[in-house]
C-alpha positions, 0 to 999 in steps of 0.5 A: 488496522495500523502497523502496531496492530499488525505487528502484535497479531503477527507476534501472537501468531508466531510465539517462537519469534520475539516481538522486536524481530516481528517489528523488524520484519514488518518494517523491512517489508514496508521499507522495501515497498517504499524503496521500489516505488521511489525507484519507479518500480511496480510491486505486485503481491499475488492475490492481494494487489499491485502498488505502482506510481502514477504521474499527475500533471501540473494543473490549475486548482482552486483553494476551497476556502478562498476560491482563489486559483492556485498552481498545482505542480506535477507530482508522483502519487502511489496507486494501488490496484486490488488483486482478484482474490482480494476483490472476490473475498470482499464481495463474499465469493470463494476462489481457489488459491492456485493463482 
């Protein structure tokens, strides 16, 4: 599912809201997650999962096309860990929603 499909489904499920308002809500939601991660904070959505930032150290890599070694700088990368409810649903298990 892409962002526009999410907006469309939410707008259809909530006919009392204008699509532009649903789009603003979805964009604000994602922007807040991005801002929190850029500050190094962890974002947890109970039952769904948690977003965090991991630091990758500098290393020597290899260009797969030429085989030449290249230096890869250290960088921060987003990391997502699934929540128990999401894992259970993906594996066809029923769980209670009282988490």
